[in-house]
Residue frames as qw, qx, qy, qz and C-alpha x, y, z in Angstrom:
[[0.485, 0.847, 0.036, -0.212, -22.08, 11.28, 6.87],
 [0.850, 0.178, 0.160, 0.469, -19.38, 10.45, 4.33],
 [0.295, -0.678, 0.148, 0.657, -16.46, 12.81, 4.13],
 [0.596, 0.785, 0.154, -0.068, -16.28, 14.76, 0.89],
 [0.791, 0.167, 0.125, 0.575, -13.22, 14.70, -1.31],
 [0.244, 0.745, 0.049, 0.619, -13.22, 18.51, -1.66],
 [0.515, -0.833, 0.070, -0.191, -12.65, 18.77, 2.11],
 [0.897, -0.101, -0.030, 0.429, -9.23, 17.10, 1.86],
 [0.279, -0.848, 0.156, 0.423, -6.20, 19.27, 2.61],
 [0.464, -0.237, 0.624, 0.582, -4.02, 17.87, -0.20],
 [0.409, 0.576, -0.070, -0.704, -4.88, 19.80, -3.35],
 [0.233, 0.314, -0.817, -0.424, -3.70, 17.11, -5.80],
 [0.007, 0.188, 0.975, -0.122, -5.90, 14.51, -4.12],
 [0.281, 0.501, 0.448, -0.685, -8.80, 16.93, -3.80],
 [0.434, 0.570, -0.232, -0.658, -8.82, 17.46, -7.59],
 [0.021, -0.262, 0.928, 0.263, -8.08, 13.86, -8.61],
 [0.781, 0.058, -0.173, -0.597, -10.65, 11.68, -10.37],
 [0.395, -0.304, 0.852, -0.161, -10.55, 8.36, -8.54],
 [0.523, 0.159, 0.838, -0.006, -11.28, 5.12, -10.41],
 [0.344, 0.543, -0.183, -0.744, -11.79, 6.99, -13.68],
 [0.238, 0.225, -0.845, -0.423, -11.29, 3.93, -15.88],
 [0.034, 0.260, 0.946, -0.193, -13.87, 1.98, -13.90],
 [0.294, 0.559, 0.362, -0.686, -16.43, 4.79, -14.20],
 [0.344, 0.511, -0.410, -0.673, -15.91, 4.79, -17.97],
 [0.234, 0.104, -0.937, -0.236, -16.57, 1.05, -18.29],
 [0.664, -0.231, -0.130, -0.699, -20.21, -0.07, -18.11],
 [0.697, -0.018, -0.713, 0.071, -19.08, -3.45, -16.77],
 [0.329, -0.118, -0.631, 0.692, -18.61, -1.83, -13.37],
 [0.193, -0.791, -0.555, -0.173, -21.81, -0.52, -11.73],
 [0.138, 0.636, -0.149, 0.744, -21.30, 3.14, -10.81],
 [0.651, -0.665, -0.018, -0.366, -22.95, 2.54, -7.43],
 [0.925, -0.284, -0.016, 0.250, -20.18, 0.06, -6.55],
 [0.585, 0.397, -0.070, 0.703, -17.42, 2.19, -8.08],
 [0.223, -0.781, 0.033, -0.583, -18.72, 5.01, -5.86],
 [0.825, -0.562, 0.020, -0.043, -18.12, 2.75, -2.85],
 [0.840, 0.070, -0.010, 0.537, -14.57, 2.13, -4.05],
 [0.234, 0.651, -0.032, 0.722, -14.03, 5.86, -4.43],
 [0.540, -0.758, 0.007, -0.366, -15.32, 6.35, -0.89],
 [0.912, -0.301, -0.020, 0.277, -12.71, 3.84, 0.34],
 [0.646, 0.292, 0.003, 0.706, -9.91, 5.75, -1.39],
 [0.076, -0.741, -0.002, -0.667, -11.12, 9.16, -0.20],
 [0.751, -0.643, -0.039, -0.144, -11.40, 7.70, 3.30],
 [0.859, -0.048, -0.055, 0.507, -7.80, 6.51, 3.01],
 [0.332, 0.549, -0.025, 0.766, -6.76, 10.08, 2.19],
 [0.428, -0.759, -0.005, -0.490, -8.56, 11.42, 5.25],
 [0.893, -0.428, -0.042, 0.130, -6.84, 8.78, 7.39],
 [0.709, 0.216, -0.054, 0.668, -3.43, 9.75, 5.99],
 [0.043, 0.663, -0.027, 0.747, -4.15, 13.40, 6.74],
 [0.654, -0.678, -0.037, -0.333, -5.42, 12.57, 10.22],
 [0.909, -0.372, 0.055, 0.182, -2.68, 10.14, 11.23],
 [0.220, 0.899, -0.379, -0.021, 0.20, 11.63, 9.21],
 [0.976, -0.100, 0.071, 0.182, 2.18, 8.39, 8.82],
 [0.173, -0.876, 0.402, 0.204, 5.92, 8.93, 9.29],
 [0.269, -0.386, 0.838, 0.276, 7.18, 5.75, 7.63],
 [0.460, 0.134, -0.682, -0.553, 6.28, 3.42, 4.79],
 [0.217, -0.163, -0.945, 0.181, 5.23, 0.81, 7.35],
 [0.169, 0.382, 0.505, -0.755, 2.78, 3.30, 8.85],
 [0.432, 0.336, -0.293, -0.784, 1.44, 4.09, 5.38],
 [0.364, 0.068, -0.886, -0.279, 1.15, 0.39, 4.49],
 [0.021, 0.254, 0.846, -0.468, -0.91, -0.19, 7.63],
 [0.358, 0.460, 0.225, -0.781, -3.42, 2.39, 6.35],
 [0.456, 0.354, -0.532, -0.620, -3.43, 1.14, 2.76],
 [0.183, -0.004, -0.983, -0.012, -3.87, -2.47, 3.88],
 [0.215, 0.373, 0.681, -0.592, -6.96, -1.46, 5.87],
 [0.455, 0.498, -0.087, -0.733, -8.35, 0.24, 2.74],
 [0.325, 0.271, -0.829, -0.366, -7.45, -2.80, 0.61],
 [0.049, 0.153, 0.947, -0.277, -9.36, -4.99, 3.05],
 [0.397, 0.474, 0.364, -0.697, -12.43, -2.83, 2.42],
 [0.471, 0.437, -0.499, -0.582, -12.04, -3.47, -1.32],
 [0.113, 0.086, -0.990, -0.012, -11.86, -7.18, -0.49],
 [0.250, 0.354, 0.740, -0.514, -15.26, -6.85, 1.22],
 [0.428, 0.540, -0.022, -0.724, -16.64, -4.97, -1.80],
 [0.081, 0.274, -0.855, -0.432, -15.67, -7.79, -4.16],
 [0.185, 0.296, 0.928, -0.128, -18.75, -9.85, -3.24],
 [0.325, 0.674, 0.328, -0.577, -21.06, -6.97, -4.18],
 [0.239, 0.541, -0.533, -0.605, -19.39, -6.79, -7.59],
 [0.037, -0.034, 0.985, 0.166, -19.94, -10.53, -8.04],
 [0.250, 0.493, 0.755, -0.352, -23.62, -10.16, -7.16],
 [0.336, 0.744, 0.057, -0.575, -23.92, -7.41, -9.79],
 [0.856, 0.398, 0.277, 0.178, -22.48, -9.71, -12.49],
 [0.298, 0.874, -0.310, 0.227, -19.23, -7.78, -12.37],
 [0.879, -0.335, -0.112, 0.321, -15.91, -8.40, -10.68],
 [0.164, -0.899, 0.347, 0.213, -12.69, -6.74, -9.66],
 [0.918, 0.248, 0.201, 0.237, -10.76, -8.13, -12.61],
 [0.694, 0.029, 0.114, 0.710, -7.50, -7.18, -14.32],
 [0.169, 0.612, 0.201, 0.746, -8.58, -3.73, -15.54],
 [0.486, -0.807, -0.158, -0.296, -10.12, -2.88, -12.19],
 [0.820, -0.411, -0.064, 0.393, -7.08, -4.18, -10.29],
 [0.553, 0.214, 0.102, 0.799, -4.79, -1.97, -12.35],
 [0.091, -0.724, -0.213, -0.650, -7.05, 1.05, -11.91],
 [0.660, -0.733, -0.142, -0.081, -7.31, 0.57, -8.14],
 [0.804, -0.237, -0.006, 0.545, -3.56, -0.07, -7.78],
 [0.381, 0.446, 0.128, 0.799, -2.74, 3.08, -9.79],
 [0.294, -0.792, -0.156, -0.513, -4.96, 5.12, -7.49],
 [0.783, -0.583, -0.082, 0.199, -3.29, 3.69, -4.38],
 [0.688, 0.041, 0.074, 0.720, 0.07, 4.62, -5.92],
 [0.106, 0.668, 0.183, 0.713, -1.19, 8.13, -6.75],
 [0.545, -0.798, -0.150, -0.208, -2.34, 8.63, -3.16],
 [0.813, -0.374, -0.020, 0.446, 1.02, 7.49, -1.76],
 [0.522, 0.246, 0.141, 0.804, 2.93, 9.85, -4.07],
 [0.103, -0.774, -0.249, -0.573, 0.55, 12.74, -3.39],
 [0.607, -0.788, -0.010, -0.105, 1.41, 12.46, 0.29],
 [0.020, 0.853, -0.516, 0.070, 5.16, 12.27, -0.36],
 [0.720, -0.313, 0.619, -0.024, 5.79, 8.52, -0.26],
 [0.464, 0.464, -0.674, -0.339, 7.69, 6.42, -2.79],
 [0.675, -0.167, 0.625, -0.355, 5.92, 3.17, -2.03],
 [0.031, -0.106, 0.937, 0.333, 5.92, -0.24, -3.65],
 [0.567, -0.039, -0.245, -0.785, 2.56, -0.61, -5.38],
 [0.673, -0.100, -0.722, -0.128, 2.29, -4.32, -4.64],
 [0.323, -0.112, -0.704, 0.622, 3.00, -3.66, -0.98],
 [0.273, -0.062, 0.112, -0.953, 0.37, -0.91, -0.86],
 [0.769, -0.010, -0.121, -0.628, -2.29, -3.50, -1.77],
 [0.166, 0.337, -0.923, 0.088, -0.55, -6.60, -0.34],
 [0.337, 0.082, 0.813, -0.468, -3.68, -7.78, 1.47],
 [0.562, 0.274, -0.215, -0.750, -5.79, -7.85, -1.69],
 [0.540, 0.065, 0.835, -0.086, -7.89, -10.89, -2.55],
 [0.615, 0.702, 0.269, -0.238, -8.75, -9.68, -6.04]]
């Protein structure tokens, strides 16, 4: 069973609307955006579970989440959509929000360094 966002400990993250710009754009199928949201919520649970002590520890978690977005890219392609510029910016902003919400001043490009989109 997927973990629910409202079960997160961090209040800012619990109340945040992930991938809002993608949900508002019909180009991105909501079913696939939901999967992206699940990746980001899962990242939050991992941060809360592992409590990374350094940026390197955080980057290890965000790179694993980025890799999941890489896997999702093919599904977007099959749905005549893609993780393009607007989606990249939206996803990157949400990774940055998550890092800040958990007290990290992280480099956005490093957060998603393993991206293939």
